[in-house]
mmCIF file of the N, C-alpha and C atoms, coordinates in Angstrom:
data_MODEL
# 
_entry.id   MODEL 
# 
loop_
_atom_site.group_PDB 
_atom_site.id 
_atom_site.type_symbol 
_atom_site.label_atom_id 
_atom_site.label_alt_id 
_atom_site.label_comp_id 
_atom_site.label_asym_id 
_atom_site.label_entity_id 
_atom_site.label_seq_id 
_atom_site.pdbx_PDB_ins_code 
_atom_site.Cartn_x 
_atom_site.Cartn_y 
_atom_site.Cartn_z 
_atom_site.occupancy 
_atom_site.B_iso_or_equiv 
_atom_site.pdbx_formal_charge 
_atom_site.auth_seq_id 
_atom_site.auth_comp_id 
_atom_site.auth_asym_id 
_atom_site.auth_atom_id 
_atom_site.pdbx_PDB_model_num 
ATOM 1   N N  . MET A 1 1  ? -20.003 -3.377  10.598 1.00 0.00 ? 1  MET A N  1 
ATOM 2   C CA . MET A 1 1  ? -20.614 -2.634  9.185  1.00 0.00 ? 1  MET A CA 1 
ATOM 3   C C  . MET A 1 1  ? -19.015 -2.166  8.547  1.00 0.00 ? 1  MET A C  1 
ATOM 4   N N  . SER A 1 2  ? -19.090 -2.483  7.365  1.00 0.00 ? 2  SER A N  1 
ATOM 5   C CA . SER A 1 2  ? -17.909 -1.975  6.501  1.00 0.00 ? 2  SER A CA 1 
ATOM 6   C C  . SER A 1 2  ? -17.840 -0.500  6.118  1.00 0.00 ? 2  SER A C  1 
ATOM 7   N N  . ASP A 1 3  ? -16.570 -0.195  6.058  1.00 0.00 ? 3  ASP A N  1 
ATOM 8   C CA . ASP A 1 3  ? -16.410 1.140   5.541  1.00 0.00 ? 3  ASP A CA 1 
ATOM 9   C C  . ASP A 1 3  ? -16.747 1.368   3.924  1.00 0.00 ? 3  ASP A C  1 
ATOM 10  N N  . PRO A 1 4  ? -17.727 2.289   3.630  1.00 0.00 ? 4  PRO A N  1 
ATOM 11  C CA . PRO A 1 4  ? -17.921 2.418   2.315  1.00 0.00 ? 4  PRO A CA 1 
ATOM 12  C C  . PRO A 1 4  ? -17.094 2.960   1.365  1.00 0.00 ? 4  PRO A C  1 
ATOM 13  N N  . GLN A 1 5  ? -15.907 3.359   1.854  1.00 0.00 ? 5  GLN A N  1 
ATOM 14  C CA . GLN A 1 5  ? -14.851 3.796   1.130  1.00 0.00 ? 5  GLN A CA 1 
ATOM 15  C C  . GLN A 1 5  ? -13.919 2.643   0.631  1.00 0.00 ? 5  GLN A C  1 
ATOM 16  N N  . LEU A 1 6  ? -13.901 1.665   1.236  1.00 0.00 ? 6  LEU A N  1 
ATOM 17  C CA . LEU A 1 6  ? -13.202 0.521   1.146  1.00 0.00 ? 6  LEU A CA 1 
ATOM 18  C C  . LEU A 1 6  ? -13.809 -0.424  0.262  1.00 0.00 ? 6  LEU A C  1 
ATOM 19  N N  . PRO A 1 7  ? -13.097 -1.081  -0.798 1.00 0.00 ? 7  PRO A N  1 
ATOM 20  C CA . PRO A 1 7  ? -13.611 -2.179  -1.566 1.00 0.00 ? 7  PRO A CA 1 
ATOM 21  C C  . PRO A 1 7  ? -13.877 -3.388  -0.547 1.00 0.00 ? 7  PRO A C  1 
ATOM 22  N N  . ALA A 1 8  ? -14.980 -4.113  -0.647 1.00 0.00 ? 8  ALA A N  1 
ATOM 23  C CA . ALA A 1 8  ? -15.299 -5.237  0.132  1.00 0.00 ? 8  ALA A CA 1 
ATOM 24  C C  . ALA A 1 8  ? -14.110 -6.209  0.374  1.00 0.00 ? 8  ALA A C  1 
ATOM 25  N N  . ALA A 1 9  ? -13.660 -6.807  -0.789 1.00 0.00 ? 9  ALA A N  1 
ATOM 26  C CA . ALA A 1 9  ? -12.738 -7.870  -0.499 1.00 0.00 ? 9  ALA A CA 1 
ATOM 27  C C  . ALA A 1 9  ? -11.828 -7.666  -1.785 1.00 0.00 ? 9  ALA A C  1 
ATOM 28  N N  . ASP A 1 10 ? -11.518 -6.478  -2.158 1.00 0.00 ? 10 ASP A N  1 
ATOM 29  C CA . ASP A 1 10 ? -10.762 -6.315  -3.516 1.00 0.00 ? 10 ASP A CA 1 
ATOM 30  C C  . ASP A 1 10 ? -9.461  -5.632  -3.216 1.00 0.00 ? 10 ASP A C  1 
ATOM 31  N N  . PRO A 1 11 ? -8.470  -6.490  -2.756 1.00 0.00 ? 11 PRO A N  1 
ATOM 32  C CA . PRO A 1 11 ? -7.182  -5.948  -2.433 1.00 0.00 ? 11 PRO A CA 1 
ATOM 33  C C  . PRO A 1 11 ? -6.480  -5.250  -3.614 1.00 0.00 ? 11 PRO A C  1 
ATOM 34  N N  . HIS A 1 12 ? -6.870  -5.705  -4.894 1.00 0.00 ? 12 HIS A N  1 
ATOM 35  C CA . HIS A 1 12 ? -6.186  -5.158  -6.098 1.00 0.00 ? 12 HIS A CA 1 
ATOM 36  C C  . HIS A 1 12 ? -6.599  -3.582  -6.193 1.00 0.00 ? 12 HIS A C  1 
ATOM 37  N N  . SER A 1 13 ? -7.846  -3.585  -6.121 1.00 0.00 ? 13 SER A N  1 
ATOM 38  C CA . SER A 1 13 ? -8.553  -2.306  -6.310 1.00 0.00 ? 13 SER A CA 1 
ATOM 39  C C  . SER A 1 13 ? -8.000  -1.255  -5.192 1.00 0.00 ? 13 SER A C  1 
ATOM 40  N N  . LEU A 1 14 ? -8.057  -1.674  -4.124 1.00 0.00 ? 14 LEU A N  1 
ATOM 41  C CA . LEU A 1 14 ? -7.475  -0.905  -2.877 1.00 0.00 ? 14 LEU A CA 1 
ATOM 42  C C  . LEU A 1 14 ? -6.103  -0.353  -3.086 1.00 0.00 ? 14 LEU A C  1 
ATOM 43  N N  . TRP A 1 15 ? -5.321  -1.491  -3.483 1.00 0.00 ? 15 TRP A N  1 
ATOM 44  C CA . TRP A 1 15 ? -3.806  -1.174  -3.784 1.00 0.00 ? 15 TRP A CA 1 
ATOM 45  C C  . TRP A 1 15 ? -3.691  -0.197  -4.940 1.00 0.00 ? 15 TRP A C  1 
ATOM 46  N N  . GLY A 1 16 ? -4.421  -0.231  -6.093 1.00 0.00 ? 16 GLY A N  1 
ATOM 47  C CA . GLY A 1 16 ? -4.134  0.561   -6.971 1.00 0.00 ? 16 GLY A CA 1 
ATOM 48  C C  . GLY A 1 16 ? -4.557  1.896   -6.703 1.00 0.00 ? 16 GLY A C  1 
ATOM 49  N N  . ARG A 1 17 ? -5.520  2.198   -5.873 1.00 0.00 ? 17 ARG A N  1 
ATOM 50  C CA . ARG A 1 17 ? -5.699  3.636   -5.225 1.00 0.00 ? 17 ARG A CA 1 
ATOM 51  C C  . ARG A 1 17 ? -4.716  3.959   -4.464 1.00 0.00 ? 17 ARG A C  1 
ATOM 52  N N  . LEU A 1 18 ? -4.050  3.173   -3.542 1.00 0.00 ? 18 LEU A N  1 
ATOM 53  C CA . LEU A 1 18 ? -2.919  3.670   -2.767 1.00 0.00 ? 18 LEU A CA 1 
ATOM 54  C C  . LEU A 1 18 ? -1.837  4.047   -3.759 1.00 0.00 ? 18 LEU A C  1 
ATOM 55  N N  . ARG A 1 19 ? -1.415  3.150   -4.555 1.00 0.00 ? 19 ARG A N  1 
ATOM 56  C CA . ARG A 1 19 ? -0.292  3.344   -5.358 1.00 0.00 ? 19 ARG A CA 1 
ATOM 57  C C  . ARG A 1 19 ? -0.524  4.658   -6.207 1.00 0.00 ? 19 ARG A C  1 
ATOM 58  N N  . GLN A 1 20 ? -1.739  4.955   -6.572 1.00 0.00 ? 20 GLN A N  1 
ATOM 59  C CA . GLN A 1 20 ? -1.930  6.376   -7.374 1.00 0.00 ? 20 GLN A CA 1 
ATOM 60  C C  . GLN A 1 20 ? -1.583  7.492   -6.369 1.00 0.00 ? 20 GLN A C  1 
ATOM 61  N N  . GLY A 1 21 ? -2.134  7.426   -5.138 1.00 0.00 ? 21 GLY A N  1 
ATOM 62  C CA . GLY A 1 21 ? -1.770  8.465   -4.100 1.00 0.00 ? 21 GLY A CA 1 
ATOM 63  C C  . GLY A 1 21 ? -0.279  8.717   -3.974 1.00 0.00 ? 21 GLY A C  1 
ATOM 64  N N  . LEU A 1 22 ? 0.308   7.447   -3.818 1.00 0.00 ? 22 LEU A N  1 
ATOM 65  C CA . LEU A 1 22 ? 1.732   7.406   -3.317 1.00 0.00 ? 22 LEU A CA 1 
ATOM 66  C C  . LEU A 1 22 ? 2.734   8.030   -4.536 1.00 0.00 ? 22 LEU A C  1 
ATOM 67  N N  . ALA A 1 23 ? 2.141   7.571   -5.815 1.00 0.00 ? 23 ALA A N  1 
ATOM 68  C CA . ALA A 1 23 ? 2.896   8.170   -6.790 1.00 0.00 ? 23 ALA A CA 1 
ATOM 69  C C  . ALA A 1 23 ? 2.962   9.588   -6.894 1.00 0.00 ? 23 ALA A C  1 
ATOM 70  N N  . THR A 1 24 ? 1.881   10.255  -6.526 1.00 0.00 ? 24 THR A N  1 
ATOM 71  C CA . THR A 1 24 ? 1.894   11.751  -6.336 1.00 0.00 ? 24 THR A CA 1 
ATOM 72  C C  . THR A 1 24 ? 2.724   12.415  -5.374 1.00 0.00 ? 24 THR A C  1 
ATOM 73  N N  . ARG A 1 25 ? 2.884   11.592  -4.369 1.00 0.00 ? 25 ARG A N  1 
ATOM 74  C CA . ARG A 1 25 ? 3.464   12.238  -3.105 1.00 0.00 ? 25 ARG A CA 1 
ATOM 75  C C  . ARG A 1 25 ? 4.971   11.826  -3.084 1.00 0.00 ? 25 ARG A C  1 
ATOM 76  N N  . LEU A 1 26 ? 5.489   10.719  -3.764 1.00 0.00 ? 26 LEU A N  1 
ATOM 77  C CA . LEU A 1 26 ? 6.804   10.298  -3.589 1.00 0.00 ? 26 LEU A CA 1 
ATOM 78  C C  . LEU A 1 26 ? 7.516   10.829  -5.000 1.00 0.00 ? 26 LEU A C  1 
ATOM 79  N N  . ALA A 1 27 ? 8.971   10.989  -4.727 1.00 0.00 ? 27 ALA A N  1 
ATOM 80  C CA . ALA A 1 27 ? 9.773   10.974  -6.044 1.00 0.00 ? 27 ALA A CA 1 
ATOM 81  C C  . ALA A 1 27 ? 9.596   9.748   -6.814 1.00 0.00 ? 27 ALA A C  1 
ATOM 82  N N  . GLU A 1 28 ? 9.758   9.959   -8.012 1.00 0.00 ? 28 GLU A N  1 
ATOM 83  C CA . GLU A 1 28 ? 9.437   8.758   -9.018 1.00 0.00 ? 28 GLU A CA 1 
ATOM 84  C C  . GLU A 1 28 ? 10.567  7.623   -8.623 1.00 0.00 ? 28 GLU A C  1 
ATOM 85  N N  . ALA A 1 29 ? 11.863  8.001   -8.359 1.00 0.00 ? 29 ALA A N  1 
ATOM 86  C CA . ALA A 1 29 ? 12.801  6.892   -7.941 1.00 0.00 ? 29 ALA A CA 1 
ATOM 87  C C  . ALA A 1 29 ? 12.314  6.181   -6.676 1.00 0.00 ? 29 ALA A C  1 
ATOM 88  N N  . SER A 1 30 ? 11.933  7.065   -5.814 1.00 0.00 ? 30 SER A N  1 
ATOM 89  C CA . SER A 1 30 ? 11.530  6.241   -4.424 1.00 0.00 ? 30 SER A CA 1 
ATOM 90  C C  . SER A 1 30 ? 10.252  5.383   -4.712 1.00 0.00 ? 30 SER A C  1 
ATOM 91  N N  . PHE A 1 31 ? 9.444   5.982   -5.634 1.00 0.00 ? 31 PHE A N  1 
ATOM 92  C CA . PHE A 1 31 ? 8.258   5.038   -5.724 1.00 0.00 ? 31 PHE A CA 1 
ATOM 93  C C  . PHE A 1 31 ? 8.441   3.804   -6.546 1.00 0.00 ? 31 PHE A C  1 
ATOM 94  N N  . GLN A 1 32 ? 9.429   3.830   -7.621 1.00 0.00 ? 32 GLN A N  1 
ATOM 95  C CA . GLN A 1 32 ? 9.822   2.819   -8.296 1.00 0.00 ? 32 GLN A CA 1 
ATOM 96  C C  . GLN A 1 32 ? 10.634  1.616   -7.585 1.00 0.00 ? 32 GLN A C  1 
ATOM 97  N N  . GLU A 1 33 ? 11.394  2.139   -6.595 1.00 0.00 ? 33 GLU A N  1 
ATOM 98  C CA . GLU A 1 33 ? 12.224  1.331   -5.881 1.00 0.00 ? 33 GLU A CA 1 
ATOM 99  C C  . GLU A 1 33 ? 11.552  0.577   -4.708 1.00 0.00 ? 33 GLU A C  1 
ATOM 100 N N  . TRP A 1 34 ? 10.536  1.412   -3.879 1.00 0.00 ? 34 TRP A N  1 
ATOM 101 C CA . TRP A 1 34 ? 9.992   0.921   -2.731 1.00 0.00 ? 34 TRP A CA 1 
ATOM 102 C C  . TRP A 1 34 ? 8.584   0.465   -2.964 1.00 0.00 ? 34 TRP A C  1 
ATOM 103 N N  . ILE A 1 35 ? 7.719   1.037   -3.875 1.00 0.00 ? 35 ILE A N  1 
ATOM 104 C CA . ILE A 1 35 ? 6.241   0.741   -3.760 1.00 0.00 ? 35 ILE A CA 1 
ATOM 105 C C  . ILE A 1 35 ? 6.027   -0.014  -5.006 1.00 0.00 ? 35 ILE A C  1 
ATOM 106 N N  . ALA A 1 36 ? 6.710   0.226   -6.198 1.00 0.00 ? 36 ALA A N  1 
ATOM 107 C CA . ALA A 1 36 ? 6.223   -0.468  -7.456 1.00 0.00 ? 36 ALA A CA 1 
ATOM 108 C C  . ALA A 1 36 ? 6.447   -2.115  -7.375 1.00 0.00 ? 36 ALA A C  1 
ATOM 109 N N  . PRO A 1 37 ? 7.497   -2.678  -6.566 1.00 0.00 ? 37 PRO A N  1 
ATOM 110 C CA . PRO A 1 37 ? 7.665   -4.125  -6.565 1.00 0.00 ? 37 PRO A CA 1 
ATOM 111 C C  . PRO A 1 37 ? 6.734   -4.697  -5.449 1.00 0.00 ? 37 PRO A C  1 
ATOM 112 N N  . CYS A 1 38 ? 5.923   -4.158  -4.688 1.00 0.00 ? 38 CYS A N  1 
ATOM 113 C CA . CYS A 1 38 ? 5.126   -4.568  -3.881 1.00 0.00 ? 38 CYS A CA 1 
ATOM 114 C C  . CYS A 1 38 ? 3.593   -5.030  -4.443 1.00 0.00 ? 38 CYS A C  1 
ATOM 115 N N  . THR A 1 39 ? 2.994   -6.232  -3.942 1.00 0.00 ? 39 THR A N  1 
ATOM 116 C CA . THR A 1 39 ? 1.850   -6.597  -4.639 1.00 0.00 ? 39 THR A CA 1 
ATOM 117 C C  . THR A 1 39 ? 0.693   -6.829  -3.431 1.00 0.00 ? 39 THR A C  1 
ATOM 118 N N  . PRO A 1 40 ? -0.372  -6.523  -3.711 1.00 0.00 ? 40 PRO A N  1 
ATOM 119 C CA . PRO A 1 40 ? -1.660  -6.835  -2.780 1.00 0.00 ? 40 PRO A CA 1 
ATOM 120 C C  . PRO A 1 40 ? -1.714  -8.469  -2.636 1.00 0.00 ? 40 PRO A C  1 
ATOM 121 N N  . LEU A 1 41 ? -2.084  -8.950  -1.389 1.00 0.00 ? 41 LEU A N  1 
ATOM 122 C CA . LEU A 1 41 ? -2.500  -10.185 -1.173 1.00 0.00 ? 41 LEU A CA 1 
ATOM 123 C C  . LEU A 1 41 ? -3.706  -10.402 -0.946 1.00 0.00 ? 41 LEU A C  1 
ATOM 124 N N  . ARG A 1 42 ? -4.339  -9.748  0.277  1.00 0.00 ? 42 ARG A N  1 
ATOM 125 C CA . ARG A 1 42 ? -5.681  -10.042 0.654  1.00 0.00 ? 42 ARG A CA 1 
ATOM 126 C C  . ARG A 1 42 ? -5.966  -8.964  1.553  1.00 0.00 ? 42 ARG A C  1 
ATOM 127 N N  . MET A 1 43 ? -7.404  -8.940  1.737  1.00 0.00 ? 43 MET A N  1 
ATOM 128 C CA . MET A 1 43 ? -8.171  -7.915  2.685  1.00 0.00 ? 43 MET A CA 1 
ATOM 129 C C  . MET A 1 43 ? -8.560  -8.902  3.911  1.00 0.00 ? 43 MET A C  1 
ATOM 130 N N  . GLU A 1 44 ? -8.315  -8.360  5.095  1.00 0.00 ? 44 GLU A N  1 
ATOM 131 C CA . GLU A 1 44 ? -8.885  -9.055  6.447  1.00 0.00 ? 44 GLU A CA 1 
ATOM 132 C C  . GLU A 1 44 ? -9.575  -7.844  7.078  1.00 0.00 ? 44 GLU A C  1 
ATOM 133 N N  . GLY A 1 45 ? -10.875 -7.799  6.918  1.00 0.00 ? 45 GLY A N  1 
ATOM 134 C CA . GLY A 1 45 ? -11.626 -6.700  7.590  1.00 0.00 ? 45 GLY A CA 1 
ATOM 135 C C  . GLY A 1 45 ? -11.157 -5.308  6.800  1.00 0.00 ? 45 GLY A C  1 
ATOM 136 N N  . THR A 1 46 ? -10.506 -4.376  7.387  1.00 0.00 ? 46 THR A N  1 
ATOM 137 C CA . THR A 1 46 ? -10.214 -3.342  6.991  1.00 0.00 ? 46 THR A CA 1 
ATOM 138 C C  . THR A 1 46 ? -8.807  -3.166  6.722  1.00 0.00 ? 46 THR A C  1 
ATOM 139 N N  . THR A 1 47 ? -8.132  -4.284  6.887  1.00 0.00 ? 47 THR A N  1 
ATOM 140 C CA . THR A 1 47 ? -6.665  -4.363  6.700  1.00 0.00 ? 47 THR A CA 1 
ATOM 141 C C  . THR A 1 47 ? -6.190  -4.984  5.358  1.00 0.00 ? 47 THR A C  1 
ATOM 142 N N  . LEU A 1 48 ? -5.348  -4.280  4.767  1.00 0.00 ? 48 LEU A N  1 
ATOM 143 C CA . LEU A 1 48 ? -4.971  -4.811  3.310  1.00 0.00 ? 48 LEU A CA 1 
ATOM 144 C C  . LEU A 1 48 ? -3.462  -5.261  3.643  1.00 0.00 ? 48 LEU A C  1 
ATOM 145 N N  . TRP A 1 49 ? -3.538  -6.637  3.162  1.00 0.00 ? 49 TRP A N  1 
ATOM 146 C CA . TRP A 1 49 ? -2.087  -7.161  3.461  1.00 0.00 ? 49 TRP A CA 1 
ATOM 147 C C  . TRP A 1 49 ? -1.436  -7.100  2.117  1.00 0.00 ? 49 TRP A C  1 
ATOM 148 N N  . VAL A 1 50 ? 0.050   -6.584  1.972  1.00 0.00 ? 50 VAL A N  1 
ATOM 149 C CA . VAL A 1 50 ? 0.716   -6.377  0.926  1.00 0.00 ? 50 VAL A CA 1 
ATOM 150 C C  . VAL A 1 50 ? 2.140   -7.187  1.022  1.00 0.00 ? 50 VAL A C  1 
ATOM 151 N N  . ARG A 1 51 ? 2.338   -7.897  -0.090 1.00 0.00 ? 51 ARG A N  1 
ATOM 152 C CA . ARG A 1 51 ? 3.799   -8.546  -0.102 1.00 0.00 ? 51 ARG A CA 1 
ATOM 153 C C  . ARG A 1 51 ? 4.783   -7.470  -0.461 1.00 0.00 ? 51 ARG A C  1 
ATOM 154 N N  . VAL A 1 52 ? 5.961   -7.481  0.348  1.00 0.00 ? 52 VAL A N  1 
ATOM 155 C CA . VAL A 1 52 ? 6.932   -6.685  -0.195 1.00 0.00 ? 52 VAL A CA 1 
ATOM 156 C C  . VAL A 1 52 ? 8.331   -7.709  -0.581 1.00 0.00 ? 52 VAL A C  1 
ATOM 157 N N  . PRO A 1 53 ? 9.068   -7.072  -1.312 1.00 0.00 ? 53 PRO A N  1 
ATOM 158 C CA . PRO A 1 53 ? 10.069  -7.829  -1.880 1.00 0.00 ? 53 PRO A CA 1 
ATOM 159 C C  . PRO A 1 53 ? 11.221  -8.228  -0.995 1.00 0.00 ? 53 PRO A C  1 
ATOM 160 N N  . SER A 1 54 ? 11.399  -7.473  0.222  1.00 0.00 ? 54 SER A N  1 
ATOM 161 C CA . SER A 1 54 ? 12.499  -7.792  1.047  1.00 0.00 ? 54 SER A CA 1 
ATOM 162 C C  . SER A 1 54 ? 12.279  -6.957  2.355  1.00 0.00 ? 54 SER A C  1 
ATOM 163 N N  . PRO A 1 55 ? 13.003  -7.539  3.352  1.00 0.00 ? 55 PRO A N  1 
ATOM 164 C CA . PRO A 1 55 ? 12.915  -6.762  4.699  1.00 0.00 ? 55 PRO A CA 1 
ATOM 165 C C  . PRO A 1 55 ? 13.201  -5.383  4.624  1.00 0.00 ? 55 PRO A C  1 
ATOM 166 N N  . SER A 1 56 ? 14.155  -4.938  3.915  1.00 0.00 ? 56 SER A N  1 
ATOM 167 C CA . SER A 1 56 ? 14.392  -3.548  3.940  1.00 0.00 ? 56 SER A CA 1 
ATOM 168 C C  . SER A 1 56 ? 13.338  -2.642  3.245  1.00 0.00 ? 56 SER A C  1 
ATOM 169 N N  . THR A 1 57 ? 12.477  -3.190  2.317  1.00 0.00 ? 57 THR A N  1 
ATOM 170 C CA . THR A 1 57 ? 11.241  -2.399  1.881  1.00 0.00 ? 57 THR A CA 1 
ATOM 171 C C  . THR A 1 57 ? 10.303  -2.319  2.941  1.00 0.00 ? 57 THR A C  1 
ATOM 172 N N  . LYS A 1 58 ? 10.012  -3.394  3.611  1.00 0.00 ? 58 LYS A N  1 
ATOM 173 C CA . LYS A 1 58 ? 9.131   -3.369  4.848  1.00 0.00 ? 58 LYS A CA 1 
ATOM 174 C C  . LYS A 1 58 ? 9.498   -2.271  5.725  1.00 0.00 ? 58 LYS A C  1 
ATOM 175 N N  . LEU A 1 59 ? 10.782  -2.283  6.110  1.00 0.00 ? 59 LEU A N  1 
ATOM 176 C CA . LEU A 1 59 ? 11.348  -1.273  7.032  1.00 0.00 ? 59 LEU A CA 1 
ATOM 177 C C  . LEU A 1 59 ? 11.117  0.071   6.642  1.00 0.00 ? 59 LEU A C  1 
ATOM 178 N N  . TRP A 1 60 ? 11.431  0.516   5.323  1.00 0.00 ? 60 TRP A N  1 
ATOM 179 C CA . TRP A 1 60 ? 11.359  1.689   4.664  1.00 0.00 ? 60 TRP A CA 1 
ATOM 180 C C  . TRP A 1 60 ? 10.031  2.148   4.646  1.00 0.00 ? 60 TRP A C  1 
ATOM 181 N N  . ILE A 1 61 ? 9.020   1.243   4.166  1.00 0.00 ? 61 ILE A N  1 
ATOM 182 C CA . ILE A 1 61 ? 7.603   1.761   4.270  1.00 0.00 ? 61 ILE A CA 1 
ATOM 183 C C  . ILE A 1 61 ? 7.172   2.056   5.724  1.00 0.00 ? 61 ILE A C  1 
ATOM 184 N N  . GLU A 1 62 ? 7.599   1.257   6.676  1.00 0.00 ? 62 GLU A N  1 
ATOM 185 C CA . GLU A 1 62 ? 7.189   1.452   7.887  1.00 0.00 ? 62 GLU A CA 1 
ATOM 186 C C  . GLU A 1 62 ? 7.764   2.801   8.548  1.00 0.00 ? 62 GLU A C  1 
ATOM 187 N N  . GLN A 1 63 ? 8.965   3.144   8.182  1.00 0.00 ? 63 GLN A N  1 
ATOM 188 C CA . GLN A 1 63 ? 9.446   4.340   8.654  1.00 0.00 ? 63 GLN A CA 1 
ATOM 189 C C  . GLN A 1 63 ? 8.933   5.519   7.947  1.00 0.00 ? 63 GLN A C  1 
ATOM 190 N N  . GLN A 1 64 ? 8.876   5.480   6.660  1.00 0.00 ? 64 GLN A N  1 
ATOM 191 C CA . GLN A 1 64 ? 8.635   6.628   5.741  1.00 0.00 ? 64 GLN A CA 1 
ATOM 192 C C  . GLN A 1 64 ? 7.171   7.043   5.466  1.00 0.00 ? 64 GLN A C  1 
ATOM 193 N N  . LEU A 1 65 ? 6.283   5.911   5.458  1.00 0.00 ? 65 LEU A N  1 
ATOM 194 C CA . LEU A 1 65 ? 4.957   6.057   4.759  1.00 0.00 ? 65 LEU A CA 1 
ATOM 195 C C  . LEU A 1 65 ? 3.938   5.505   6.065  1.00 0.00 ? 65 LEU A C  1 
ATOM 196 N N  . VAL A 1 66 ? 4.263   5.440   7.166  1.00 0.00 ? 66 VAL A N  1 
ATOM 197 C CA . VAL A 1 66 ? 3.298   5.065   8.220  1.00 0.00 ? 66 VAL A CA 1 
ATOM 198 C C  . VAL A 1 66 ? 2.070   5.755   8.291  1.00 0.00 ? 66 VAL A C  1 
ATOM 199 N N  . GLU A 1 67 ? 2.062   7.108   8.057  1.00 0.00 ? 67 GLU A N  1 
ATOM 200 C CA . GLU A 1 67 ? 0.657   7.728   8.113  1.00 0.00 ? 67 GLU A CA 1 
ATOM 201 C C  . GLU A 1 67 ? -0.168  7.531   6.682  1.00 0.00 ? 67 GLU A C  1 
ATOM 202 N N  . GLU A 1 68 ? 0.435   7.219   5.628  1.00 0.00 ? 68 GLU A N  1 
ATOM 203 C CA . GLU A 1 68 ? -0.072  7.018   4.306  1.00 0.00 ? 68 GLU A CA 1 
ATOM 204 C C  . GLU A 1 68 ? -0.902  5.667   4.380  1.00 0.00 ? 68 GLU A C  1 
ATOM 205 N N  . PHE A 1 69 ? -0.130  4.514   5.022  1.00 0.00 ? 69 PHE A N  1 
ATOM 206 C CA . PHE A 1 69 ? -0.535  3.342   5.001  1.00 0.00 ? 69 PHE A CA 1 
ATOM 207 C C  . PHE A 1 69 ? -1.778  3.138   6.126  1.00 0.00 ? 69 PHE A C  1 
ATOM 208 N N  . ASN A 1 70 ? -1.577  3.922   7.203  1.00 0.00 ? 70 ASN A N  1 
ATOM 209 C CA . ASN A 1 70 ? -2.543  3.809   8.297  1.00 0.00 ? 70 ASN A CA 1 
ATOM 210 C C  . ASN A 1 70 ? -3.787  4.670   7.733  1.00 0.00 ? 70 ASN A C  1 
ATOM 211 N N  . ASP A 1 71 ? -3.770  5.463   6.936  1.00 0.00 ? 71 ASP A N  1 
ATOM 212 C CA . ASP A 1 71 ? -5.047  6.058   6.433  1.00 0.00 ? 71 ASP A CA 1 
ATOM 213 C C  . ASP A 1 71 ? -5.815  5.171   5.710  1.00 0.00 ? 71 ASP A C  1 
# 
């Protein structure tokens, strides 16, 4: 059974909601540098796949936003 809070297969909708939440939690410069360049790719079950522009962005997100992304 799918989670009613997650859009069925719409990665763009979910990513938009995540971005809105992150925009309120992060400093503007951090958001623009680390989150803004990322784009949603696809949903696989309850997992959202996001394209990041560089390995350093991936590492920063994994280190700084692990809880936000796991929620």
